[in-house]
Every structure is written in C-alpha cells, then in structure tokens.
N, C-alpha and C positions, 0 to 999 in steps of 0.2 A: 504494500499499500504506499502511494505517495506520501512524503512527509511534506510539513509545512514550508520547509526551505526550499523543496524542490518544486512546489506549486509555486512559490514566489517567484522562480526564476523566469517563466514565462510572461508572467505579469509585469515583472520590472523591465523584460525586454520589450513588450508592447508599449508600456510607458513611455520608454526610451524613444521609440519609433515616432510615437504621436507626438513628443516633445520638439523631435529633430524636424520634423514636418510642419510643425506651428512656425518654428524659427524660420524655415524656408519662406513659409508665406510672408512673415513679418517682414523678412530682408526684400524678398520680391516686390512686395507694395511701397515699401519705403524707398527703395531704388526706382520704382516706377515714378513715385511723387519727385523725386530728384529731376528725372530726366523729363517728367512734363512741367514742374515749376522752375528747374535751376537752369534748364537749358544743356544739361550733361546728353551727349548723344552716344558716348561709348558705355556698353552693358557693363563691362567689366569694371570700369572706375565708377561706376553709379553703383554696383554691387559692392563695391569694397568699402566705400564710403557710407552706405547704408549699414553696412555690418560694424564699421567701426563707430558710429553714432548709437546703434543698438547694445553695444557691448560683447557682439557676438564674434568668437574667435575660430570657433571650430569649423573646419572646412566643410563638413555633411551637413551644416545649418545653411550652406551658402547656395542658391537656387542657381538652376540653370538660365541660362540666357532666354530660351525659349520660356521659361516660368516668369520671367522680369516683362518680356513682351506681352503676354497675356494679360498681367497685371496693369501695363500700361495701356493696353488699348480699353480694360475696364475703367481705369482711371480717367481716360479723355472722354469715354463714354458718360460717365458719370458725373463729371465735375466741368468738362470743356465744352461738352455737346456741341452747339453750332458754330461756337469759335474756332473750335479745331477743324470744324468741316470746312467752314470757310478757308482756313489757312490751307487745308490741303487741297483743295479745290483751285485757288489761286496758284499755288505752285505747279500742280499738275497743267494746268491751262499754259504757264510760262514755261515749262517744261519742252513743249511741243516746238516752238520756234527755236529754242535752243538746240534741239534734236536736227533741225533742219538747217540751223547755221553751221554746225559741225558735221554735215552728213557726210563729208569727204573723208572722216575718219570711223566711219561705222558705229555711231555712238548707240549706246544704250543707257536707258533711265534705270536707275538702281535705288537700294535704298527707301527710306521711310515715306518720300514722296510716291512711290511704286506701291511700297506694302500698306501704305494707309495710315502710318501712324505719324507723319508730318505733322507739325504745329507751326506756330508762328515764329519757333527758334530754328526750325529745320532749313538745312540748304539744300539744293536742288543738286542731286548727286549724278554725274554722268561717267560712264566708262568710254573712252576714246581709244582707238586702236590706231598704232603707228609703229613701224620699226626704225623711223627716224625720231631721234631724241630731241631733235631740235623742230620737229615739225609744228608742235603745238604752241610753244612759244612764241615762234615766229608769226604763225596764223594770229595770235592773240595781239602781238605788235603791230601786224600789219592793220589790224582793224583798231588800233587803238585803246585796246583794253587793258589796262594796269590790272597783273594778277600779282599774287603771293606765292612762293614756291614753296612746296611741302614735300613730305616722304610718306608712304602707307606701306605698311608690310602687310601682303596678302598671301594666301595660302592658294595655289593653283589645284593642288589634290592632295592626297595623304602623304605625299612624299617631297613636293616639292612647293618652295615659296618665293617670294620675290619681293623688293623693296621697289614699290613704282612711283615714279615721280607724280607729284598731283600740284593743280594749278587751282587757287581759290580766288573768286572777285565777286563783286557787287553790281549789280543791273537793276534798275528800276526798283530799288528797295527790296531786293533779294539776293541770298548768298548763291552762289554756283562753286561746286566742288567737281574738278576732272580728274580723274583717275587715268592715267595713260597706261595703256597694257600693249603687249606685243600683238601684232596684228592674228597670229594664230589663236591668240587666246579667245577671239570673238566666236570661235566654236565651241569653246568650254569655258563656261562661266567659273570664276574663281570661288572658292568656298565662303558661305555667309559665315558671320562671326557669331550668328544667333542660333544655328541648328547645324552649321558643319556640313550641310549640303550645298551643291552648285546654288549661287545667288540666282534669285530670280531678276530678270530683265525684260526690259520692254523695247522694242524699237519704235520709230516715229507712227508706224501704221498699227503697233499694237496699243500705243499709248492714246491713237485715234479711238481705236474701236472701246478703251477704256473709259475715256471722255464721253463718247456716245451711251455707254453703260450708265455711268453717272448720271449724266441729263435724263435719262429715261427713269431712272430710281428715284431722282430729286421730284421729277413731274409726278409719277406715281404718289410720292409719300405725299405731295402736297393736295392731292386729290380725294386723299381719305377722309 
C-alpha cells in the first residue's frame, strides 16, 4: 500500500508544473504589454525584461516566442482595438507602393505588418534581394533617401546563418526597415524568430490580395 510520502510525490510534481505554467503565462503577458506599450519589437528582449521585472529567473518559466505573440494579439484586441487596426491598415497600404518602388530587388513584405501585430510603433519591414552589396545603398542615394545602416543576424535554416545588411529610414511619418539578402534566398525564406519556421512573406500581388480581403472584412463588419 502506498505511503503518504509516496502519494505526495505526484501531487508535488503536478503542483510544480502548474506553478511553472502560471509563471510562463505571467511572463508572456508582461512581455506582450512591453511590446504593445513600450515599443519593444524583439521577443527575446521583451521576455527577459518581463522576467526581470517579475523576479523570475528559472528558464523553465520563460515562455516561447509563440506564446508571447499569442498574448500580444490578445492584448491588442482587448486594449488597443481600433487604434491598432488603423495603424496596421495604414502600414499595409503604405507597404504596397514601397514594394513597387523596390520591385527591381524582388521585395517581400515580412514581420508585424504582414502577420497582423503591427501597431503605431512598428516599421514596415521588407526583404530585398541582391548579390551586389552596393545596389541598395546606391538606389537609396539615387532617390535621395537618407538611410541608416545596421546589421541583422538571420538563420537561413537549421545549419546556416548570416549577418545581413539592413537599411532603415522614415517616409511620410512611417518607419521602413530593409533587410538585404542574397538573390538565392528569395526561393527559401529565413527562419522566423517566433516559431523557427520559414518566415511568412508576401509579394506585391499577395499584399494586394490581403488588402482586398481586409476591405471586404471591414465592409462586412460595418454592415452587421
């Protein structure tokens, strides 16, 4: 017959699992709030800052980026509502002429503007493709667009990674973030920092379809 000590072990294990799950949810929601209100765009940074504020130090209590993204969507729906929807729509509409402008570089829309989590702090992120490292800065200079150079570490797949040049600038009150990738990468998207799967990307034609879908959805919602 099991002793009281033996019966207590599974109970303690279940309690520990529940406590860890609750802490993960706490960190995820705190990180989502930091991203929504503080303008932090990096999931890892938001996660660590939230955990620090909550005094949580064990790795098991740190949520996955996907959990934070889900919490961010919930926060935006509950607290930002139409403001977030308007900011997202404005950026999607501005992304279309940007894709046309950079059409020579096989551009793709990526990030929060495409996945629907963009807010008033989000930049319009594009992937451009060229094997000439000077092509993008030359194009920007020819069109008199002052831009700041940066670098971004991306994983192409489970084994390969690269440090890609990035150019950021503002136009019409919106931020633009251009990551320059080799032409071969247009056929295989880099891995997403959210779920480590190939990033979702959209061409100009695909964005037009998305905008049309948004317009129909908005019309249907307004007629209810």
